[in-house]
Structure formats: C-alpha cells, structure tokens
PDB file of N, CA, C and O in Angstrom:
ATOM      1  N   UNK A   1       0.103  -1.026  -0.046  1.00  0.00           N
ATOM      2  CA  UNK A   1       0.185   0.454  -0.422  1.00  0.00           C
ATOM      3  C   UNK A   1       0.394   1.750   0.043  1.00  0.00           C
ATOM      4  O   UNK A   1      -0.317   2.730  -0.184  1.00  0.00           O
ATOM      5  N   UNK A   2       1.784   1.675   0.952  1.00  0.00           N
ATOM      6  CA  UNK A   2       2.653   2.952   1.126  1.00  0.00           C
ATOM      7  C   UNK A   2       3.293   2.646  -0.253  1.00  0.00           C
ATOM      8  O   UNK A   2       3.279   3.608  -1.021  1.00  0.00           O
ATOM      9  N   UNK A   3       3.948   1.310  -0.807  1.00  0.00           N
ATOM     10  CA  UNK A   3       4.967   1.763  -1.872  1.00  0.00           C
ATOM     11  C   UNK A   3       3.820   1.858  -3.623  1.00  0.00           C
ATOM     12  O   UNK A   3       3.966   2.475  -4.678  1.00  0.00           O
ATOM     13  N   UNK A   4       3.146   1.244  -3.290  1.00  0.00           N
ATOM     14  CA  UNK A   4       2.483   1.058  -4.775  1.00  0.00           C
ATOM     15  C   UNK A   4       1.197   1.393  -4.972  1.00  0.00           C
ATOM     16  O   UNK A   4       0.788   1.555  -6.121  1.00  0.00           O
ATOM     17  N   UNK A   5       0.186   1.581  -3.639  1.00  0.00           N
ATOM     18  CA  UNK A   5      -1.482   2.283  -3.694  1.00  0.00           C
ATOM     19  C   UNK A   5      -1.848   1.339  -2.761  1.00  0.00           C
ATOM     20  O   UNK A   5      -1.323   0.480  -2.052  1.00  0.00           O
ATOM     21  N   UNK A   6      -3.029   1.838  -3.030  1.00  0.00           N
ATOM     22  CA  UNK A   6      -4.098   0.582  -2.462  1.00  0.00           C
ATOM     23  C   UNK A   6      -4.454  -0.475  -2.843  1.00  0.00           C
ATOM     24  O   UNK A   6      -4.675  -1.522  -2.235  1.00  0.00           O
ATOM     25  N   UNK A   7      -4.585   0.072  -4.983  1.00  0.00           N
ATOM     26  CA  UNK A   7      -5.099  -1.146  -5.628  1.00  0.00           C
ATOM     27  C   UNK A   7      -4.252  -1.630  -5.789  1.00  0.00           C
ATOM     28  O   UNK A   7      -4.559  -2.789  -6.070  1.00  0.00           O
ATOM     29  N   UNK A   8      -2.725  -1.447  -5.811  1.00  0.00           N
ATOM     30  CA  UNK A   8      -2.066  -2.615  -5.448  1.00  0.00           C
ATOM     31  C   UNK A   8      -2.237  -3.570  -5.015  1.00  0.00           C
ATOM     32  O   UNK A   8      -2.395  -4.695  -5.491  1.00  0.00           O
ATOM     33  N   UNK A   9      -2.205  -2.957  -3.501  1.00  0.00           N
ATOM     34  CA  UNK A   9      -2.140  -4.228  -2.520  1.00  0.00           C
ATOM     35  C   UNK A   9      -3.593  -5.471  -2.219  1.00  0.00           C
ATOM     36  O   UNK A   9      -3.601  -6.672  -1.950  1.00  0.00           O
ATOM     37  N   UNK A  10      -5.161  -4.007  -2.522  1.00  0.00           N
ATOM     38  CA  UNK A  10      -5.406  -4.811  -2.789  1.00  0.00           C
ATOM     39  C   UNK A  10      -5.375  -6.152  -3.976  1.00  0.00           C
ATOM     40  O   UNK A  10      -6.136  -7.081  -3.707  1.00  0.00           O
ATOM     41  N   UNK A  11      -4.545  -6.281  -5.244  1.00  0.00           N
ATOM     42  CA  UNK A  11      -4.490  -7.175  -5.667  1.00  0.00           C
ATOM     43  C   UNK A  11      -2.982  -7.789  -5.463  1.00  0.00           C
ATOM     44  O   UNK A  11      -2.154  -8.188  -6.281  1.00  0.00           O
ATOM     45  N   UNK A  12      -2.973  -7.714  -4.258  1.00  0.00           N
ATOM     46  CA  UNK A  12      -1.693  -8.293  -3.475  1.00  0.00           C
ATOM     47  C   UNK A  12      -2.622  -9.172  -2.757  1.00  0.00           C
ATOM     48  O   UNK A  12      -2.477 -10.293  -2.270  1.00  0.00           O
ATOM     49  N   UNK A  13      -3.471  -8.481  -2.811  1.00  0.00           N
ATOM     50  CA  UNK A  13      -3.595  -9.851  -1.011  1.00  0.00           C
ATOM     51  C   UNK A  13      -5.023 -11.058  -2.272  1.00  0.00           C
ATOM     52  O   UNK A  13      -5.418 -12.193  -2.005  1.00  0.00           O
ATOM     53  N   UNK A  14      -5.340 -10.343  -3.306  1.00  0.00           N
ATOM     54  CA  UNK A  14      -6.312 -11.320  -3.770  1.00  0.00           C
ATOM     55  C   UNK A  14      -5.067 -12.218  -4.331  1.00  0.00           C
ATOM     56  O   UNK A  14      -5.097 -13.367  -3.890  1.00  0.00           O
ATOM     57  N   UNK A  15      -4.094 -11.966  -5.118  1.00  0.00           N
ATOM     58  CA  UNK A  15      -3.144 -12.753  -5.660  1.00  0.00           C
ATOM     59  C   UNK A  15      -2.791 -14.130  -4.333  1.00  0.00           C
ATOM     60  O   UNK A  15      -3.065 -15.330  -4.371  1.00  0.00           O
ATOM     61  N   UNK A  16      -2.171 -13.398  -3.379  1.00  0.00           N
ATOM     62  CA  UNK A  16      -2.009 -13.846  -2.061  1.00  0.00           C
ATOM     63  C   UNK A  16      -3.219 -15.272  -1.932  1.00  0.00           C
ATOM     64  O   UNK A  16      -2.768 -16.418  -1.908  1.00  0.00           O
ATOM     65  N   UNK A  17      -4.870 -14.998  -1.853  1.00  0.00           N
ATOM     66  CA  UNK A  17      -5.709 -16.323  -1.684  1.00  0.00           C
ATOM     67  C   UNK A  17      -5.886 -17.402  -2.681  1.00  0.00           C
ATOM     68  O   UNK A  17      -6.063 -18.613  -2.555  1.00  0.00           O
ATOM     69  N   UNK A  18      -5.748 -16.282  -4.156  1.00  0.00           N
ATOM     70  CA  UNK A  18      -5.451 -17.130  -5.346  1.00  0.00           C
ATOM     71  C   UNK A  18      -4.484 -18.514  -4.638  1.00  0.00           C
ATOM     72  O   UNK A  18      -5.070 -19.552  -4.328  1.00  0.00           O
ATOM     73  N   UNK A  19      -2.889 -18.354  -4.430  1.00  0.00           N
ATOM     74  CA  UNK A  19      -2.113 -18.809  -4.477  1.00  0.00           C
ATOM     75  C   UNK A  19      -2.072 -19.960  -3.160  1.00  0.00           C
ATOM     76  O   UNK A  19      -1.556 -21.024  -3.502  1.00  0.00           O
ATOM     77  N   UNK A  20      -2.572 -19.901  -1.603  1.00  0.00           N
ATOM     78  CA  UNK A  20      -2.389 -20.045  -1.024  1.00  0.00           C
ATOM     79  C   UNK A  20      -3.823 -21.416  -0.473  1.00  0.00           C
ATOM     80  O   UNK A  20      -3.470 -22.505  -0.020  1.00  0.00           O
ATOM     81  N   UNK A  21      -5.127 -21.099  -0.618  1.00  0.00           N
ATOM     82  CA  UNK A  21      -6.184 -21.611  -1.133  1.00  0.00           C
ATOM     83  C   UNK A  21      -6.300 -22.865  -1.591  1.00  0.00           C
ATOM     84  O   UNK A  21      -7.052 -23.569  -0.918  1.00  0.00           O
ATOM     85  N   UNK A  22      -5.783 -23.383  -2.546  1.00  0.00           N
ATOM     86  CA  UNK A  22      -5.946 -24.865  -2.728  1.00  0.00           C
ATOM     87  C   UNK A  22      -5.109 -25.794  -2.159  1.00  0.00           C
ATOM     88  O   UNK A  22      -5.237 -26.949  -2.565  1.00  0.00           O
ATOM     89  N   UNK A  23      -3.918 -25.470  -0.942  1.00  0.00           N
ATOM     90  CA  UNK A  23      -3.580 -25.866   0.138  1.00  0.00           C
ATOM     91  C   UNK A  23      -4.268 -26.307   1.161  1.00  0.00           C
ATOM     92  O   UNK A  23      -3.980 -27.368   1.716  1.00  0.00           O
ATOM     93  N   UNK A  24      -5.153 -25.628   1.492  1.00  0.00           N
ATOM     94  CA  UNK A  24      -6.379 -25.383   2.533  1.00  0.00           C
ATOM     95  C   UNK A  24      -7.361 -26.207   2.281  1.00  0.00           C
ATOM     96  O   UNK A  24      -7.619 -26.599   1.143  1.00  0.00           O
ATOM     97  N   UNK A  25      -8.055 -26.575   3.412  1.00  0.00           N
ATOM     98  CA  UNK A  25      -8.554 -27.536   3.664  1.00  0.00           C
ATOM     99  C   UNK A  25     -10.050 -26.570   3.549  1.00  0.00           C
ATOM    100  O   UNK A  25     -10.043 -25.363   3.307  1.00  0.00           O
ATOM    101  N   UNK A  26     -11.092 -27.262   3.742  1.00  0.00           N
ATOM    102  CA  UNK A  26     -12.784 -26.082   3.649  1.00  0.00           C
ATOM    103  C   UNK A  26     -12.942 -26.173   5.123  1.00  0.00           C
ATOM    104  O   UNK A  26     -14.128 -26.282   5.436  1.00  0.00           O
ATOM    105  N   UNK A  27     -12.197 -26.163   6.032  1.00  0.00           N
ATOM    106  CA  UNK A  27     -12.335 -26.597   7.432  1.00  0.00           C
ATOM    107  C   UNK A  27     -11.152 -25.758   7.988  1.00  0.00           C
ATOM    108  O   UNK A  27     -10.977 -25.187   9.064  1.00  0.00           O
ATOM    109  N   UNK A  28     -10.353 -25.901   6.787  1.00  0.00           N
ATOM    110  CA  UNK A  28      -9.196 -24.315   7.484  1.00  0.00           C
ATOM    111  C   UNK A  28     -10.205 -22.962   7.129  1.00  0.00           C
ATOM    112  O   UNK A  28     -11.229 -22.690   6.503  1.00  0.00           O
ATOM    113  N   UNK A  29      -8.982 -22.212   8.140  1.00  0.00           N
ATOM    114  CA  UNK A  29      -9.146 -20.656   8.520  1.00  0.00           C
ATOM    115  C   UNK A  29      -7.836 -19.430   8.003  1.00  0.00           C
ATOM    116  O   UNK A  29      -6.708 -19.359   8.489  1.00  0.00           O
ATOM    117  N   UNK A  30      -8.290 -18.740   7.128  1.00  0.00           N
ATOM    118  CA  UNK A  30      -7.111 -17.844   6.488  1.00  0.00           C
ATOM    119  C   UNK A  30      -7.444 -16.429   6.678  1.00  0.00           C
ATOM    120  O   UNK A  30      -8.162 -15.799   5.902  1.00  0.00           O
ATOM    121  N   UNK A  31      -6.799 -15.859   7.934  1.00  0.00           N
ATOM    122  CA  UNK A  31      -7.454 -14.708   7.618  1.00  0.00           C
ATOM    123  C   UNK A  31      -6.474 -13.480   7.877  1.00  0.00           C
ATOM    124  O   UNK A  31      -5.428 -13.612   8.513  1.00  0.00           O
ATOM    125  N   UNK A  32      -6.846 -12.427   7.399  1.00  0.00           N
ATOM    126  CA  UNK A  32      -5.423 -10.724   7.702  1.00  0.00           C
ATOM    127  C   UNK A  32      -5.909 -10.909   9.549  1.00  0.00           C
ATOM    128  O   UNK A  32      -6.979 -11.029  10.147  1.00  0.00           O
ATOM    129  N   UNK A  33      -4.910 -10.867   9.820  1.00  0.00           N
ATOM    130  CA  UNK A  33      -5.262 -10.004  11.294  1.00  0.00           C
ATOM    131  C   UNK A  33      -4.205  -8.070  11.284  1.00  0.00           C
ATOM    132  O   UNK A  33      -4.207  -7.041  11.959  1.00  0.00           O
ATOM    133  N   UNK A  34      -3.801  -8.386  10.591  1.00  0.00           N
ATOM    134  CA  UNK A  34      -3.358  -6.852  10.519  1.00  0.00           C
ATOM    135  C   UNK A  34      -3.210  -6.521   8.905  1.00  0.00           C
ATOM    136  O   UNK A  34      -3.720  -7.204   8.016  1.00  0.00           O
ATOM    137  N   UNK A  35      -2.436  -5.376   8.714  1.00  0.00           N
ATOM    138  CA  UNK A  35      -1.524  -4.944   7.423  1.00  0.00           C
ATOM    139  C   UNK A  35      -1.113  -5.176   6.638  1.00  0.00           C
ATOM    140  O   UNK A  35      -1.361  -4.935   5.457  1.00  0.00           O
ATOM    141  N   UNK A  36      -0.141  -5.876   7.286  1.00  0.00           N
ATOM    142  CA  UNK A  36       0.746  -7.152   6.834  1.00  0.00           C
ATOM    143  C   UNK A  36       0.990  -8.310   7.320  1.00  0.00           C
ATOM    144  O   UNK A  36       2.066  -8.876   7.126  1.00  0.00           O
ATOM    145  N   UNK A  37       0.012  -8.824   8.026  1.00  0.00           N
ATOM    146  CA  UNK A  37       0.255 -10.371   9.167  1.00  0.00           C
ATOM    147  C   UNK A  37      -1.517 -11.017   8.553  1.00  0.00           C
ATOM    148  O   UNK A  37      -2.615 -10.594   8.194  1.00  0.00           O
ATOM    149  N   UNK A  38      -0.597 -12.555   8.824  1.00  0.00           N
ATOM    150  CA  UNK A  38      -1.998 -13.307   8.152  1.00  0.00           C
ATOM    151  C   UNK A  38      -2.266 -14.370   9.737  1.00  0.00           C
ATOM    152  O   UNK A  38      -1.401 -14.157  10.587  1.00  0.00           O
ATOM    153  N   UNK A  39      -2.902 -14.991   9.972  1.00  0.00           N
ATOM    154  CA  UNK A  39      -3.443 -16.414  10.314  1.00  0.00           C
ATOM    155  C   UNK A  39      -3.948 -17.665   9.659  1.00  0.00           C
ATOM    156  O   UNK A  39      -4.869 -17.511   8.857  1.00  0.00           O
ATOM    157  N   UNK A  40      -3.529 -18.793   9.852  1.00  0.00           N
ATOM    158  CA  UNK A  40      -4.422 -19.730   9.567  1.00  0.00           C
ATOM    159  C   UNK A  40      -4.417 -20.632  10.514  1.00  0.00           C
ATOM    160  O   UNK A  40      -3.356 -20.800  11.115  1.00  0.00           O
ATOM    161  N   UNK A  41      -5.100 -21.096  10.730  1.00  0.00           N
ATOM    162  CA  UNK A  41      -6.050 -21.928  11.666  1.00  0.00           C
ATOM    163  C   UNK A  41      -6.170 -22.974  11.086  1.00  0.00           C
ATOM    164  O   UNK A  41      -7.010 -22.955  10.186  1.00  0.00           O
ATOM    165  N   UNK A  42      -5.293 -24.530  11.361  1.00  0.00           N
ATOM    166  CA  UNK A  42      -6.020 -25.629  11.094  1.00  0.00           C
ATOM    167  C   UNK A  42      -6.176 -26.836  11.588  1.00  0.00           C
ATOM    168  O   UNK A  42      -5.461 -27.836  11.523  1.00  0.00           O
ATOM    169  N   UNK A  43      -7.327 -26.605  12.159  1.00  0.00           N
ATOM    170  CA  UNK A  43      -7.733 -27.287  12.630  1.00  0.00           C
ATOM    171  C   UNK A  43      -7.771 -29.008  12.400  1.00  0.00           C
ATOM    172  O   UNK A  43      -7.822 -29.465  11.258  1.00  0.00           O
ATOM    173  N   UNK A  44      -7.741 -29.883  13.590  1.00  0.00           N
ATOM    174  CA  UNK A  44      -7.283 -31.659  13.127  1.00  0.00           C
ATOM    175  C   UNK A  44      -6.259 -32.052  12.246  1.00  0.00           C
ATOM    176  O   UNK A  44      -6.378 -33.023  11.498  1.00  0.00           O
ATOM    177  N   UNK A  45      -4.763 -30.987  12.329  1.00  0.00           N
ATOM    178  CA  UNK A  45      -3.990 -31.277  12.114  1.00  0.00           C
ATOM    179  C   UNK A  45      -3.204 -32.947  12.026  1.00  0.00           C
ATOM    180  O   UNK A  45      -2.978 -33.738  11.110  1.00  0.00           O
ATOM    181  N   UNK A  46      -2.942 -32.927  13.655  1.00  0.00           N
ATOM    182  CA  UNK A  46      -2.059 -34.485  13.497  1.00  0.00           C
ATOM    183  C   UNK A  46      -1.210 -33.771  13.904  1.00  0.00           C
ATOM    184  O   UNK A  46      -1.267 -32.559  13.692  1.00  0.00           O
ATOM    185  N   UNK A  47       0.097 -34.507  14.798  1.00  0.00           N
ATOM    186  CA  UNK A  47       1.216 -34.520  15.244  1.00  0.00           C
ATOM    187  C   UNK A  47       2.091 -34.501  14.082  1.00  0.00           C
ATOM    188  O   UNK A  47       1.927 -34.411  12.866  1.00  0.00           O
ATOM    189  N   UNK A  48       3.716 -34.692  15.389  1.00  0.00           N
ATOM    190  CA  UNK A  48       4.527 -34.869  14.272  1.00  0.00           C
ATOM    191  C   UNK A  48       5.550 -34.107  13.886  1.00  0.00           C
ATOM    192  O   UNK A  48       6.266 -33.370  14.564  1.00  0.00           O
ATOM    193  N   UNK A  49       5.572 -34.439  12.245  1.00  0.00           N
ATOM    194  CA  UNK A  49       6.074 -33.423  11.273  1.00  0.00           C
ATOM    195  C   UNK A  49       4.821 -32.814  10.472  1.00  0.00           C
ATOM    196  O   UNK A  49       5.034 -32.028   9.549  1.00  0.00           O
ATOM    197  N   UNK A  50       3.319 -33.237  10.882  1.00  0.00           N
ATOM    198  CA  UNK A  50       2.303 -32.456  10.031  1.00  0.00           C
ATOM    199  C   UNK A  50       2.516 -31.390   9.850  1.00  0.00           C
ATOM    200  O   UNK A  50       2.846 -31.073   8.707  1.00  0.00           O
ATOM    201  N   UNK A  51       2.419 -30.292  10.960  1.00  0.00           N
ATOM    202  CA  UNK A  51       1.931 -29.444  11.361  1.00  0.00           C
ATOM    203  C   UNK A  51       3.162 -28.261  10.473  1.00  0.00           C
ATOM    204  O   UNK A  51       2.813 -27.228   9.903  1.00  0.00           O
ATOM    205  N   UNK A  52       4.932 -28.892  10.598  1.00  0.00           N
ATOM    206  CA  UNK A  52       5.711 -28.112  10.231  1.00  0.00           C
ATOM    207  C   UNK A  52       5.092 -27.976   8.660  1.00  0.00           C
ATOM    208  O   UNK A  52       5.005 -26.919   8.035  1.00  0.00           O
ATOM    209  N   UNK A  53       4.728 -29.176   8.234  1.00  0.00           N
ATOM    210  CA  UNK A  53       4.296 -29.929   6.147  1.00  0.00           C
ATOM    211  C   UNK A  53       3.756 -28.641   5.943  1.00  0.00           C
ATOM    212  O   UNK A  53       4.257 -27.715   5.305  1.00  0.00           O
ATOM    213  N   UNK A  54       2.596 -28.679   6.601  1.00  0.00           N
ATOM    214  CA  UNK A  54       1.776 -27.102   6.190  1.00  0.00           C
ATOM    215  C   UNK A  54       2.320 -26.100   6.541  1.00  0.00           C
ATOM    216  O   UNK A  54       2.534 -25.259   5.668  1.00  0.00           O
ATOM    217  N   UNK A  55       2.559 -25.941   7.330  1.00  0.00           N
ATOM    218  CA  UNK A  55       3.654 -24.895   7.143  1.00  0.00           C
ATOM    219  C   UNK A  55       4.025 -24.478   5.804  1.00  0.00           C
ATOM    220  O   UNK A  55       3.402 -23.744   5.037  1.00  0.00           O
ATOM    221  N   UNK A  56       5.479 -25.241   5.595  1.00  0.00           N
ATOM    222  CA  UNK A  56       6.843 -25.424   5.049  1.00  0.00           C
ATOM    223  C   UNK A  56       5.385 -24.843   3.536  1.00  0.00           C
ATOM    224  O   UNK A  56       5.461 -23.721   3.036  1.00  0.00           O
ATOM    225  N   UNK A  57       4.570 -25.579   3.223  1.00  0.00           N
ATOM    226  CA  UNK A  57       3.897 -25.771   1.751  1.00  0.00           C
ATOM    227  C   UNK A  57       3.273 -24.060   1.649  1.00  0.00           C
ATOM    228  O   UNK A  57       3.665 -23.347   0.726  1.00  0.00           O
ATOM    229  N   UNK A  58       2.291 -23.533   2.684  1.00  0.00           N
ATOM    230  CA  UNK A  58       1.971 -22.441   2.267  1.00  0.00           C
ATOM    231  C   UNK A  58       2.912 -21.384   2.414  1.00  0.00           C
ATOM    232  O   UNK A  58       2.577 -20.264   2.029  1.00  0.00           O
ATOM    233  N   UNK A  59       4.186 -21.590   2.975  1.00  0.00           N
ATOM    234  CA  UNK A  59       5.620 -20.675   2.691  1.00  0.00           C
ATOM    235  C   UNK A  59       5.836 -20.520   1.237  1.00  0.00           C
ATOM    236  O   UNK A  59       5.727 -19.473   0.598  1.00  0.00           O
ATOM    237  N   UNK A  60       6.068 -21.366   0.916  1.00  0.00           N
ATOM    238  CA  UNK A  60       6.671 -22.166  -0.386  1.00  0.00           C
ATOM    239  C   UNK A  60       5.981 -21.691  -1.413  1.00  0.00           C
ATOM    240  O   UNK A  60       6.637 -21.316  -2.385  1.00  0.00           O
ATOM    241  N   UNK A  61       4.600 -21.595  -1.456  1.00  0.00           N
ATOM    242  CA  UNK A  61       3.272 -20.964  -2.325  1.00  0.00           C
ATOM    243  C   UNK A  61       4.070 -18.973  -2.397  1.00  0.00           C
ATOM    244  O   UNK A  61       4.040 -18.097  -3.261  1.00  0.00           O
ATOM    245  N   UNK A  62       4.389 -19.019  -1.660  1.00  0.00           N
ATOM    246  CA  UNK A  62       4.292 -16.919  -1.424  1.00  0.00           C
ATOM    247  C   UNK A  62       6.021 -16.573  -2.151  1.00  0.00           C
ATOM    248  O   UNK A  62       6.407 -15.480  -2.567  1.00  0.00           O
ATOM    249  N   UNK A  63       6.845 -17.924  -2.117  1.00  0.00           N
ATOM    250  CA  UNK A  63       8.148 -17.225  -2.443  1.00  0.00           C
ATOM    251  C   UNK A  63       8.598 -17.016  -3.839  1.00  0.00           C
ATOM    252  O   UNK A  63       9.724 -16.536  -3.971  1.00  0.00           O
ATOM    253  N   UNK A  64       7.948 -17.279  -4.849  1.00  0.00           N
ATOM    254  CA  UNK A  64       7.995 -16.597  -6.275  1.00  0.00           C
ATOM    255  C   UNK A  64       7.277 -15.543  -5.893  1.00  0.00           C
ATOM    256  O   UNK A  64       6.428 -15.437  -5.008  1.00  0.00           O
ATOM    257  N   UNK A  65       7.933 -14.369  -7.057  1.00  0.00           N
ATOM    258  CA  UNK A  65       7.460 -12.938  -7.104  1.00  0.00           C
ATOM    259  C   UNK A  65       5.317 -12.902  -7.553  1.00  0.00           C
ATOM    260  O   UNK A  65       4.427 -13.561  -8.091  1.00  0.00           O
ATOM    261  N   UNK A  66       5.482 -12.124  -7.113  1.00  0.00           N
ATOM    262  CA  UNK A  66       4.322 -11.632  -7.422  1.00  0.00           C
ATOM    263  C   UNK A  66       4.197 -10.497  -8.425  1.00  0.00           C
ATOM    264  O   UNK A  66       4.663  -9.374  -8.233  1.00  0.00           O
ATOM    265  N   UNK A  67       3.542 -10.870  -9.494  1.00  0.00           N
ATOM    266  CA  UNK A  67       3.079  -9.395 -11.096  1.00  0.00           C
ATOM    267  C   UNK A  67       2.126  -8.708 -10.447  1.00  0.00           C
ATOM    268  O   UNK A  67       0.986  -9.171 -10.415  1.00  0.00           O
ATOM    269  N   UNK A  68       2.576  -6.908  -9.521  1.00  0.00           N
ATOM    270  CA  UNK A  68       1.480  -6.159  -9.631  1.00  0.00           C
ATOM    271  C   UNK A  68       2.315  -5.279 -10.151  1.00  0.00           C
ATOM    272  O   UNK A  68       3.544  -5.238 -10.103  1.00  0.00           O
ATOM    273  N   UNK A  69       1.190  -4.250 -10.888  1.00  0.00           N
ATOM    274  CA  UNK A  69       1.225  -3.186 -11.705  1.00  0.00           C
ATOM    275  C   UNK A  69       2.268  -3.277 -12.257  1.00  0.00           C
ATOM    276  O   UNK A  69       3.007  -2.294 -12.188  1.00  0.00           O
ATOM    277  N   UNK A  70       2.619  -4.186 -12.829  1.00  0.00           N
ATOM    278  CA  UNK A  70       3.258  -4.629 -13.611  1.00  0.00           C
ATOM    279  C   UNK A  70       4.465  -4.487 -13.569  1.00  0.00           C
ATOM    280  O   UNK A  70       5.143  -3.913 -14.421  1.00  0.00           O
ATOM    281  N   UNK A  71       4.915  -5.086 -12.403  1.00  0.00           N
ATOM    282  CA  UNK A  71       6.483  -4.999 -11.781  1.00  0.00           C
ATOM    283  C   UNK A  71       6.084  -6.594 -10.881  1.00  0.00           C
ATOM    284  O   UNK A  71       5.081  -7.304 -10.811  1.00  0.00           O
ATOM    285  N   UNK A  72       7.483  -6.641 -10.288  1.00  0.00           N
ATOM    286  CA  UNK A  72       7.446  -8.328  -9.851  1.00  0.00           C
ATOM    287  C   UNK A  72       7.266  -7.892  -8.234  1.00  0.00           C
ATOM    288  O   UNK A  72       7.084  -6.675  -8.268  1.00  0.00           O
ATOM    289  N   UNK A  73       7.244  -8.209  -7.252  1.00  0.00           N
ATOM    290  CA  UNK A  73       6.708  -8.107  -5.959  1.00  0.00           C
ATOM    291  C   UNK A  73       6.295  -9.020  -4.995  1.00  0.00           C
ATOM    292  O   UNK A  73       5.215  -9.561  -4.758  1.00  0.00           O
ATOM    293  N   UNK A  74       7.789  -9.085  -4.317  1.00  0.00           N
ATOM    294  CA  UNK A  74       8.463 -10.063  -3.257  1.00  0.00           C
ATOM    295  C   UNK A  74       7.709  -9.853  -1.933  1.00  0.00           C
ATOM    296  O   UNK A  74       7.240  -8.767  -1.591  1.00  0.00           O
ATOM    297  N   UNK A  75       7.612 -11.337  -1.003  1.00  0.00           N
ATOM    298  CA  UNK A  75       6.778 -10.619  -0.208  1.00  0.00           C
ATOM    299  C   UNK A  75       7.528 -11.627   0.923  1.00  0.00           C
ATOM    300  O   UNK A  75       7.542 -12.842   0.727  1.00  0.00           O
ATOM    301  N   UNK A  76       8.118 -11.059   2.062  1.00  0.00           N
ATOM    302  CA  UNK A  76       8.286 -11.513   2.823  1.00  0.00           C
ATOM    303  C   UNK A  76       7.927 -12.254   4.301  1.00  0.00           C
ATOM    304  O   UNK A  76       8.820 -12.799   4.951  1.00  0.00           O
TER     305      UNK A  76
END
C-alpha cells in the first residue's frame, strides 16, 4: 500500500489468497489479522511433522514473485 498504492495492495491480497487457497481444506481458516499479517487455523492437523509440513507448503507458495502493477513484488 505504501509503495504502490491501495489498488496494488488489494491486488496482492487477492493473489495471495489464490495461491494459498488450494493448499487449505474447507475446514481451515485463513485470515488477515493486521495490515501485513495473516493467520492460518488448521484444526485436526495431527502431530509430528504434519504441522511443519503444512507451514512449509504455505510459505513455499509465497516465495515466487507476485506481478503487481507491471512489476515483480516479493513478500516475506
């Protein structure tokens, strides 16, 4: 929002949802809790490495740049 404006920020949010959505189940909750903070609630996930695997998968989907206003944007 600060760099490219609110329209670009909204576009980025839509793109994040499109990338993350396919990796979540219908029972999972993905939400914005702050201007640049998000939370994922994944009930009945299990134990062991399963939570870490889900987290890694979600983070990995956000590593590639997003195309916003004709330029590549990286988020962290």
